[in-house]
C-alpha positions as CSV (number, residue, x, y, z in Angstrom):
1,M,-10.7,0.6,16.9
2,T,-11.3,0.6,20.4
3,Q,-11.9,-2.9,20.9
4,L,-9.2,-3.9,18.5
5,L,-6.5,-1.9,21.0
6,S,-8.3,-2.6,24.1
7,N,-5.5,-4.7,25.6
8,R,-2.7,-2.3,24.7
9,P,-1.1,0.4,27.0
10,L,-2.1,3.9,26.7
11,W,1.2,4.9,24.9
12,M,1.2,2.3,22.0
13,I,-2.8,3.4,21.5
14,A,-1.6,6.8,21.6
15,G,1.2,5.6,19.0
16,F,-1.1,4.0,16.8
17,A,-3.6,7.1,17.2
18,G,-6.0,4.3,16.9
19,L,-4.6,1.8,14.7
20,V,-7.1,-0.4,12.8
21,L,-6.4,-3.4,10.2
22,S,-9.9,-4.6,9.9
23,C,-10.7,-8.1,8.3
24,S,-14.3,-8.5,8.1
25,L,-16.8,-10.7,6.6
26,Q,-18.8,-8.5,3.8
27,R,-20.9,-9.5,0.8
28,T,-19.7,-9.0,-2.8
29,T,-21.9,-7.0,-5.0
30,A,-23.6,-8.4,-8.2
31,N,-26.1,-10.5,-6.7
32,V,-22.9,-13.4,-5.5
33,Q,-24.5,-15.0,-2.4
34,R,-20.9,-16.0,-1.3
35,E,-19.2,-14.4,1.5
36,V,-15.6,-13.2,1.2
37,V,-12.9,-11.9,3.7
38,S,-12.4,-8.5,3.0
39,C,-9.2,-7.2,4.5
40,H,-8.3,-3.4,4.9
41,T,-5.4,-1.4,6.4
42,N,-7.5,1.1,8.0
43,V,-4.6,3.5,9.7
44,P,-5.4,6.9,10.7
45,A,-2.5,9.4,11.2
46,R,-1.1,7.6,13.8
47,F,2.4,9.6,13.8
48,A,0.8,13.4,14.4
49,V,4.2,15.0,13.1
50,Q,4.2,18.1,10.8
51,T,5.1,17.5,6.9
52,N,8.9,18.2,5.4
53,A,8.8,21.4,4.0
54,A,8.5,21.3,-0.4
55,V,11.5,19.2,-2.1
56,P,12.6,21.0,-5.1
57,V,12.3,19.0,-8.6
58,V,15.8,18.3,-9.8
59,Q,15.4,19.3,-13.5
60,T,18.5,18.0,-14.5
61,D,18.3,14.6,-13.2
62,A,14.8,13.8,-14.2
63,S,14.7,11.3,-17.2
64,T,13.0,8.1,-18.1
65,E,15.7,5.5,-17.1
66,G,14.3,3.0,-15.4
67,M,10.5,3.4,-16.9
68,V,8.5,1.6,-19.5
69,W,6.1,3.4,-21.7
70,I,2.4,2.9,-21.9
71,D,0.4,3.0,-24.4
72,G,-3.0,5.1,-23.8
73,G,-6.4,2.9,-24.3
74,S,-9.4,2.0,-22.8
75,F,-10.1,-0.9,-20.6
76,A,-13.3,-2.1,-18.4
77,M,-11.9,-1.5,-14.9
78,G,-12.9,-3.4,-11.8
79,A,-13.9,-7.0,-10.4
80,H,-15.0,-9.1,-13.6
81,D,-15.9,-12.3,-11.2
82,A,-17.2,-13.3,-8.2
83,E,-13.8,-12.7,-6.2
84,G,-13.7,-8.7,-5.6
85,R,-14.7,-6.5,-2.6
86,P,-17.6,-4.3,-2.7
87,D,-15.7,-1.3,-3.5
88,E,-13.9,-3.4,-6.4
89,Y,-17.5,-2.5,-8.2
90,P,-18.9,-2.0,-10.5
91,V,-17.0,-2.2,-13.7
92,H,-16.8,0.7,-15.6
93,S,-15.2,2.0,-18.9
94,V,-11.8,4.0,-18.3
95,Q,-10.0,5.9,-20.9
96,V,-6.5,7.1,-20.0
97,K,-3.1,8.9,-21.8
98,G,-0.3,7.6,-22.7
99,F,2.3,7.7,-20.1
100,W,6.0,6.7,-18.2
101,M,5.7,3.9,-15.4
102,D,8.7,2.7,-13.4
103,A,9.7,-0.7,-14.3
104,T,10.4,-1.6,-10.9
105,E,8.8,-0.5,-7.2
106,V,11.2,2.2,-6.0
107,T,14.5,1.0,-4.7
108,N,16.3,1.5,-1.7
109,A,19.0,2.8,-3.6
110,Q,16.7,5.0,-5.3
111,F,15.3,6.4,-2.2
112,R,18.9,6.5,-0.7
113,K,20.0,9.3,-3.6
114,F,16.7,11.5,-3.1
115,V,17.4,11.8,1.1
116,E,20.7,12.3,0.1
117,A,20.6,15.4,-2.0
118,T,17.8,16.8,0.0
119,G,18.0,15.7,3.4
120,Y,14.7,14.3,4.1
121,I,13.5,13.1,6.9
122,T,10.6,10.1,6.2
123,T,7.4,10.2,8.5
124,A,8.5,7.0,10.2
125,E,12.0,8.7,11.5
126,K,9.8,11.3,13.0
127,A,8.9,11.1,17.0
128,P,4.9,12.1,17.5
129,D,3.9,15.8,18.3
130,W,1.7,15.5,21.5
131,E,-0.2,19.2,20.5
132,E,-1.1,17.4,16.9
133,L,-1.5,13.5,18.2
134,K,-4.2,14.7,21.1
135,K,-6.5,16.3,18.5
136,Q,-7.2,12.3,17.2
137,L,-7.5,11.2,20.8
138,P,-10.8,11.3,23.1
139,P,-10.9,14.4,25.5
140,G,-9.1,14.8,28.2
141,T,-6.5,11.9,27.0
142,P,-3.2,11.9,29.5
143,K,0.2,12.6,27.7
144,P,2.2,9.7,27.7
145,P,5.4,10.1,29.0
146,D,8.0,11.1,26.5
147,S,10.1,8.0,26.7
148,V,7.2,6.3,24.8
149,L,6.7,9.4,22.2
150,V,9.3,8.2,19.8
151,A,10.2,7.6,16.0
152,A,8.7,4.2,15.5
153,S,6.8,2.1,12.4
154,L,4.6,-1.3,12.1
155,V,6.1,-4.1,12.2
156,F,4.8,-7.5,10.5
157,T,5.4,-10.4,13.7
158,P,4.0,-13.7,13.1
159,P,2.0,-15.7,15.8
160,A,3.3,-18.6,17.0
161,Q,0.3,-20.6,16.2
162,P,-2.8,-19.8,14.3
163,V,-4.7,-17.0,15.3
164,P,-8.2,-15.4,14.1
165,L,-8.2,-13.3,11.6
166,N,-10.3,-11.2,12.8
167,N,-7.5,-9.1,14.8
168,A,-4.8,-8.0,12.8
169,A,-3.0,-6.4,16.0
170,Q,-1.9,-10.0,16.3
171,W,0.8,-9.8,14.3
172,W,1.7,-6.0,13.7
173,R,4.1,-4.9,16.3
174,W,4.3,-1.0,16.9
175,Q,8.5,-1.4,16.9
176,K,11.0,1.5,17.9
177,G,13.2,2.3,15.4
178,A,11.6,0.6,12.6
179,D,12.4,2.8,9.6
180,W,13.6,2.7,5.6
181,R,16.7,2.2,6.9
182,H,15.7,-0.2,9.8
183,P,13.0,-2.4,8.5
184,Q,12.5,-4.8,11.5
185,G,13.7,-1.8,14.0
186,T,16.7,-0.9,15.9
187,G,19.8,-3.5,14.9
188,S,18.0,-4.4,11.2
189,S,19.8,-2.8,8.2
190,I,19.2,-2.8,4.6
191,E,23.2,-3.1,3.5
192,G,23.1,-5.8,0.4
193,K,19.7,-4.8,0.3
194,D,20.0,-1.9,-2.8
195,N,17.7,-3.7,-5.3
196,Y,14.9,-4.2,-2.5
197,P,11.8,-2.2,-2.6
198,V,12.1,0.9,0.2
199,V,9.7,0.2,2.7
200,H,8.2,2.2,5.6
201,V,7.4,5.1,3.5
202,S,3.9,7.5,3.8
203,W,2.2,8.5,0.9
204,D,3.8,12.0,2.1
205,D,7.4,10.4,1.5
206,A,6.2,9.0,-1.4
207,A,4.9,11.9,-3.3
208,A,8.1,13.8,-2.0
209,Y,10.3,11.1,-3.6
210,A,7.9,11.3,-6.9
211,K,8.5,15.2,-6.7
212,W,12.1,15.5,-6.8
213,A,12.1,12.6,-9.1
214,G,10.3,15.0,-11.8
215,K,7.4,12.2,-11.5
216,R,4.4,11.6,-9.8
217,L,2.4,8.8,-8.1
218,P,0.4,7.1,-10.6
219,T,-3.7,7.3,-10.5
220,E,-5.7,4.3,-9.7
221,A,-7.0,4.0,-13.1
222,E,-3.4,4.4,-14.9
223,W,-2.2,1.8,-12.1
224,E,-4.6,-1.2,-12.6
225,Y,-4.7,-0.3,-16.8
226,A,-0.9,-0.9,-16.8
227,A,-1.2,-3.6,-14.2
228,R,-3.3,-5.4,-16.6
229,G,-0.8,-5.4,-19.4
230,G,-3.0,-5.5,-22.0
231,Q,-5.4,-8.0,-21.1
232,K,-8.7,-8.6,-20.5
233,Q,-11.0,-9.3,-17.8
234,Q,-8.1,-11.4,-16.1
235,P,-7.8,-11.6,-12.5
236,F,-4.1,-11.4,-12.3
237,T,-1.6,-9.3,-14.1
238,W,-0.3,-12.5,-15.6
239,G,-4.0,-13.8,-16.6
240,S,-5.7,-16.5,-14.9
241,E,-3.6,-19.3,-13.5
242,A,-4.0,-19.8,-10.0
243,V,-0.8,-17.8,-7.8
244,D,0.0,-20.7,-6.3
245,A,-0.1,-23.2,-9.7
246,G,2.9,-23.6,-12.1
247,K,5.8,-22.1,-11.1
248,P,5.7,-18.9,-8.7
249,K,4.8,-16.2,-10.0
250,A,4.8,-13.5,-7.4
251,N,6.2,-12.6,-3.8
252,T,3.0,-14.1,-1.4
253,W,2.3,-15.7,1.5
254,Q,2.1,-19.3,1.2
255,G,0.9,-21.9,3.8
256,H,-1.2,-21.0,7.0
257,F,-1.9,-17.1,7.2
258,P,0.1,-15.6,9.1
259,D,1.5,-18.1,11.3
260,N,2.7,-20.3,8.9
261,N,4.5,-19.5,5.5
262,T,6.5,-22.1,3.6
263,T,8.6,-19.2,1.8
264,W,7.5,-21.8,-1.6
265,D,8.1,-18.3,-3.6
266,G,11.9,-18.5,-1.9
267,F,10.9,-15.5,0.4
268,K,9.8,-14.3,3.9
269,G,9.8,-10.8,3.6
270,A,9.9,-8.3,0.7
271,A,12.2,-9.6,-2.5
272,P,14.9,-8.3,-5.2
273,V,12.6,-5.8,-7.7
274,K,13.1,-8.4,-11.3
275,T,12.7,-11.6,-8.5
276,F,9.7,-12.4,-10.7
277,A,8.8,-12.7,-14.3
278,P,7.3,-8.9,-15.7
279,N,3.6,-8.9,-17.0
280,A,3.2,-8.2,-20.8
281,Y,4.0,-4.4,-20.2
282,G,7.1,-5.2,-18.9
283,L,6.5,-4.1,-15.4
284,Y,7.6,-5.8,-12.6
285,D,5.8,-7.1,-9.3
286,M,2.6,-5.6,-10.2
287,A,0.9,-8.2,-7.9
288,G,2.6,-9.0,-4.2
289,N,5.9,-8.0,-2.8
290,V,5.0,-4.5,-1.3
291,W,1.8,-2.2,-1.7
292,E,2.2,0.8,-3.9
293,W,0.4,4.4,-3.1
294,C,-1.5,5.8,-5.8
295,A,-2.6,9.5,-5.8
296,D,-5.9,9.0,-5.6
297,W,-8.3,9.6,-2.4
298,Y,-10.1,6.3,-1.2
299,Q,-14.1,6.4,-1.2
300,P,-15.8,2.7,-1.3
301,A,-18.4,3.9,-3.6
302,Y,-16.3,6.1,-6.1
303,Y,-16.7,3.6,-8.7
304,E,-20.7,3.7,-8.8
305,T,-20.2,7.8,-9.9
306,L,-18.7,6.1,-13.3
307,A,-20.8,3.6,-14.1
308,A,-22.1,5.7,-17.1
309,G,-20.5,6.6,-20.1
310,V,-16.6,6.6,-20.4
311,A,-14.0,8.2,-17.8
312,S,-11.3,10.0,-19.4
313,N,-8.5,9.9,-17.1
314,P,-10.1,9.8,-13.8
315,V,-8.1,11.2,-11.0
316,G,-10.5,9.9,-8.1
317,P,-13.0,11.4,-5.9
318,A,-11.9,14.9,-4.8
319,N,-11.8,14.2,-1.0
320,S,-11.6,11.2,1.2
321,F,-14.4,9.2,2.7
322,D,-14.0,5.7,4.8
323,P,-17.4,4.4,6.6
324,E,-15.0,2.5,9.0
325,E,-13.3,5.8,9.8
326,P,-15.6,8.4,8.8
327,G,-13.1,11.3,10.4
328,M,-9.6,10.4,8.8
329,P,-8.7,10.6,5.0
330,K,-7.2,7.9,3.3
331,R,-5.1,7.3,0.3
332,V,-5.5,4.5,-2.2
333,Q,-2.8,1.1,-2.2
334,R,-2.5,-0.9,-5.2
335,G,-1.0,-4.6,-5.8
336,G,-1.0,-6.3,-2.8
337,S,2.1,-7.8,-0.3
338,F,4.1,-10.6,0.3
339,L,1.3,-10.9,3.0
340,C,-1.3,-11.4,0.9
341,H,-2.9,-14.7,0.9
342,A,-6.2,-16.6,-0.5
343,S,-7.3,-17.5,2.9
344,Y,-6.9,-13.4,4.3
345,C,-7.1,-10.8,1.5
346,A,-6.0,-12.2,-2.1
347,S,-5.0,-8.4,-2.7
348,Y,-2.7,-10.0,-5.3
349,R,-5.6,-9.8,-7.8
350,V,-5.6,-6.9,-10.5
351,S,-8.5,-4.7,-9.3
352,A,-7.8,-5.2,-5.7
353,R,-8.0,-2.0,-3.5
354,M,-6.5,-1.0,-0.2
355,K,-6.6,2.1,1.2
356,A,-4.5,4.0,4.2
357,S,-3.9,7.0,5.8
358,P,-1.1,9.7,4.0
359,D,1.1,9.4,7.4
360,T,1.1,5.5,7.2
361,G,4.2,3.6,6.9
362,L,4.3,-0.4,7.2
363,E,7.0,-2.8,6.7
364,H,4.9,-4.1,3.2
365,S,4.2,-0.4,2.0
366,G,6.2,0.8,-0.7
367,F,5.3,2.8,-4.9
368,R,6.5,3.3,-8.0
369,C,6.4,6.2,-9.9
370,V,4.9,7.5,-13.9
371,R,5.6,10.4,-16.1
372,S,3.4,12.3,-18.8
373,R,4.8,12.5,-22.1
């Protein structure tokens, strides 16, 4: 963490509270003698803000409009080939009950209704609380100027030339004024983008929206079961065809990451929902576009605890542990984003897992909801 941001001014280190987006070479499991890039977003409680008060559920408006019913069933969860990262193994048997799932990622228009109805303020719109923030920093760290303890979020900023992929701070910028209404910071807007996925939402924001809508965030098992669309042992939500073969199937990165995106799929950033074909269950953007929050806490070895027998409706571990940042709890994200590329993380794979602290929102982070019968 310190090494990653050692060239950053103190206020930025404090603002990130130790932002780490680490990409390292790790060996896969299953006796695979091949090295793969492991890309995990590790962002601690960088905002250090107080959470919103409980958001009431709007029972009268709760419905399944815009949702798809997913019949329950069993499946083999995890990576079935050599492409997975260590936390995608071992493959294990899972049984899930039927559930409703949003056909698309939650859009700007949908999230605006929630904000207008409740007055909710997202994490990215709040200035850091120094009293909370200093608890996460080394003892004796001086308080930065009030002028820099401002509402901000992380925005993707591509470098002008190729760079090593071991330091993601080279393409992420802490941007004042970046939030769900202003994806690239002050001066940007979502005008005309009602049907784009809402971004810069933390897990806390997503959970609050889901509660208000009479829904919930999907478990990691529900998410992968739905993303597979009934297919068995396929690497992608659409099957086995490579992401860059045939016609565009998802919003991902093409070209040389992170400095040159050819936009073969038509987009440099997020795309409107329903731009690409749905999977066999009628779900859109289960690969690429924006990362999607799940309900589960993250532990890299959690699958090992489920290896014997059949796991019935697993809800994830009771708490979080990330050996890369032992003191920082993380929640699971799934699906990849418009920044995913084969040379970097390839997290548009159906079994790929991401992790981030619950108070973290970035330009490529969104969500969708589910609802039990």
